N, C-alpha and C positions, 0 to 999 in steps of 0.2 A: 294553707297558710303560705307555704313557700311559693307556690304558683302565683298567688295574689301579690306577694311582694315583688316577684320578678315582673309581673305585668305592670305594676305601679311604677317600677323603676325604669324599665326599658321600653314601655309604651306610654309616653307622657300624656297622651290624650285620654288615657283610661280614667283618671280621676276627674277630668273635665267632663267627660261624657256621663259618668256616674252621678256627678253632682249637678248636672244640668237641670234635671226635673226632680222636684222634691215633694214628698208627701209627709206632712206633720214634721217638717224640718229634717227629714231623713230622705236619702236618695230613693227614688221610686223603685229601682230594682231591689234594693235592700228591703224596702217596705213590703213589696210583693213576696219576697222570699220568707220574711218573718210571718206573714199571714198564712202562706201556704204551709209553712212548717208547723203552725199551731193547729190548723184545721183538722187533719186526720186524728190527732190526739184528742181534741175536744169532742170529736164525733163519738168517742168512746165514753164520754161522760153522760151518765143517765141521771136526769133530774130526780127521778124516783129513788135512785140509789143514795142520793144525798140526804134524804129524810132521816133514815136510821142513824146516819153519822151525826147529824146535828142534835140528836137526842142523847148522845153519849157524853157523860161528864168528862171522860178521858180526852175527848176531842178538844174541849175548851181548855184543859190543862196543857195539851200539846200546843194550842194556839198561844197561850200565855208564854210558854217556853220559847216558842218561835219569835214572839215579839221582843222578848228580853234579849235573845241572841242577835236578832236583826237590827234593832233600833238602839240598843245600849252598848252591848259588848263589842259588836263588830266595828262601829264607828270609833270607839275608844281605842281598840287595838290598832286600827289603821292610822289613827292620829299619832299614837306612840311610835309605830313603825316608820311613819313619814318623817318624824323628827330624828329618829335613830339613823336612818339611811340617807336622808337628804337635808342635813342641817343648813346647807349653803344654797339650797334651791327652793325658795318660797313658792314659786309658781308651780313646781312639780309637787310640792307638798299639798298645795290646795287641790290639785287634780286628784291626788291619791285619796284625800279626804272625801271628795265628791264620789269617788268610786266606792269608798267604804260605807257611805251613807245610802247609795243607790241599792235598791232591792230588785232582784230579778223577778220579772212577772211573765216571762215568755219561755226562756230556755229551760227553766226548772221543770216544766211539763215534759220537755223532750228528754231530759236526763232521767226523770222518773219513769218514763216509758221505756227507755233503753235499759234501766235497771230492773225492769219488770215489777215496778212498784204499783201501788193502788192509785190509779189516775183520778178516781172520784175523790179520794181523800186529799190528794194533792191539789185538786181543783178548789177545795175549800180553803186551803192554805194560801193558794194564789189569789183567790178572791179577797181574802182579808188583807194580804200584803198589798194588793192593788189599791184598795181603799186607803190604807195607811200611807201608801206612797203618795197619793194625791194630796193627802192632808198634811203629812209630816215631812216629806222630802225637802221642800224649800226651807221651812223654818229650821229644821235640824241641820241642814247643810250650812245655812247662814250662821247658825249658832256656833258650829265648829270653826268656821272660817273667820268670822268677825269677833266673836266673844272669846273662844278658846285660842284665837290667833294662830291658825294653822300656817298662815303665811309669815308669821313673825310679829313681834310686838310693834315694830315700826313700819310694817308693810301695809300698803293700801291695796285691798283686794279689788280685782277687776272682774270677779266672778259675778255673773248675773243669772239668777235662776227665776224662771217664770212659772207661776202657778198654772197659768192657762196651758203652757206648752207641756208641762208634766201631765196634766189632766187629759189633754188631747192625745198624748202618746199612749197613755194607759187605755183610753177609750178605743183608740184605733187598733192597737196591736193585741188587745185582749178582747175588746167588744166585737170587732168585725169577725174574727175567726170563730168566736163563740156563737155569734148570731148565725153565721153560715153553717156551723155544725148543728145547731138546734133545728134550723130549717131542713137540713139534710136528713137528720133523724126523724123529724116530723113527717117528711115526705114519705119515707118508707113505712112509717106507722099508718099513714092515711091509706096507702095502697096495699096494706096488709102484707108487707114483705119484710117483717122485722127479722125473721129467721135468716133470710137472704142477707139482710143488712149486717147482722152479727157475724155470720159464718163466712160470707163471701166478700161483701163490699168492704168491710173494715180491714181484713187482711190485704185486700187488693190495693187500698190507698195508703196503707201503713208505710211503705218505703218512701213516700213523698216527704215525710218528716225528716228522715236522714238525708235525703237528696237536697232538700231545702236548707238543712243545717250546714252541709258542706258548701252549698252555693253562698249562703250568708257569710261564712268564714272567708270564702274567696273574695266576695265583694268588699268586705270590711278592710282586708289587707291590701286589696288592689287599690282602693281609694286612698290608703295611707302608705302605700309601698314606698314612694319616693321619700316621704318624711322619715320613715323608719330607717332607710339606708343612710340618708344624710345626717340623721341624729342618732346613730346607733349607740353612742355612748349614753345618751339620755335614756334611750329605750332600755338598755341593760341596767342602768341605775334604778329605773322605775320597776323593772321586772323583778329585781331582788326583793324588795319589800312585799310585792304582790305574791311572790312564791312563798315567802315566809308566812304571810297572812293566810293563804289558802291551806298550807300545811297545818298551821296552828288551829285554824277553824275546823278543818276536816277531822284531825285526830282528837282535838279537844271535844268536839261534839260527839264523835264516835265513842270516846271514853265515857262521857256523861250518859249517853244512851245505853251503853253496856252496863254501866254501874247501876243505873236506875231501872234496868229492865226495858220495858216497852215504851219508854217515855216518848220516843219520836218514831214509833213504828209506822211504816207505810207499806209493810209487806202484804197486808190484806185488809179488807174492810173491817171497821171497828164494830163488828156485830158478833154476838155469841153464837155458838153452834146451835143453840136452841131456837135461834131466830133465823134459821136458814131460809133463803128466799124460796118462794113457790116455783114450781116448774114453769119455764117461760119467762121468768124474771131475768133482767139483764145480768144479774150476778149468779144465776143458777148454774151456768156452765163453768164458772171459775173453780179452780182447785180449792178444796177446803184448806183453811189456815187455822192455826191455833187462836183461840179467843184471847184478846188482849188482857182479859182478867185472869187468865189461867197460865199462860206461858210467856215468859219474857222473850221479846224479840225486838230486833231493831234493823233498820235499813242501813247497809254499809255505804251509804251515799249521802254526802252532805247536801247535795243539790235538792234532795227530796224534801227538805224542810226549808227550801227557799233561801239558801245561803249563797248560792252561786251568782256571780256577776258575769256579764257578757265578756268573753275573752277578747278584748280589743283595746285599742289605745284609749287614753283618757278622753280625747275629743270624741271618738266614736261612741264610747260608753255614755258620755254626757248627752249625746244626741239621741241615743236610743233609749 
């Protein structure tokens, strides 16, 4: 982050070069980094492992919980914080509301992987949030801005949200890496090298996710470095409600998960011990975990239930 800000401030051509070529309204280097970041993680998602998950009633309860948190509580909390911290800055309030409505569909898989969570389970949550984002993001954002008056009762909003742009972004930054991952997995299955794929290939490409994550952060702050330095007061004022938002959401959801047991567990696949996979199954090599019906457990990571937003400026967040 610091390196990116320094580049953006002291190398003026950085932002110009980064924004010169775009893909789905995002700078090409950033788009490539996002796709590369997702590919190794999605390679670990086995379509056959998703079938037992979808048969579990608990999964649908978790999805309902995630939808309530993502699409009702999160935007309302951000709206309240925007008014509490920025009563005199309608344009910044609108930006915060857009951030509060936006759901992460990319970084969440990275955080889940880093937290050693269940990537298959997370993939289901990401898929649901991706569909909801394409359908709900635009109307919900406009509802909060134009009806709930995030900018103020007398403010005229200049926020323009495109259904097509949101859909293209979801398709590009989730569809492309997912398609590439399925082709990669299918190739190793066809050549009968699945053991090599699971034990050698996946560990070899795993570091690409973290490298691409760091590169993504560098690009985002390099592109916005000059604006950050020149508007440091605004940045700090926006950072305050964001910090409170993340702390409240993290510890609030953590408390709910602990109180209700395994409500949002992503520690292991949602299958009983009696339904252990056969030898050779993608899940067979995983360490056994307690059944969700038997032992309360929870993931101590808010990102694993798709609550994290991209850590960037309002403009960058809106674009991605």
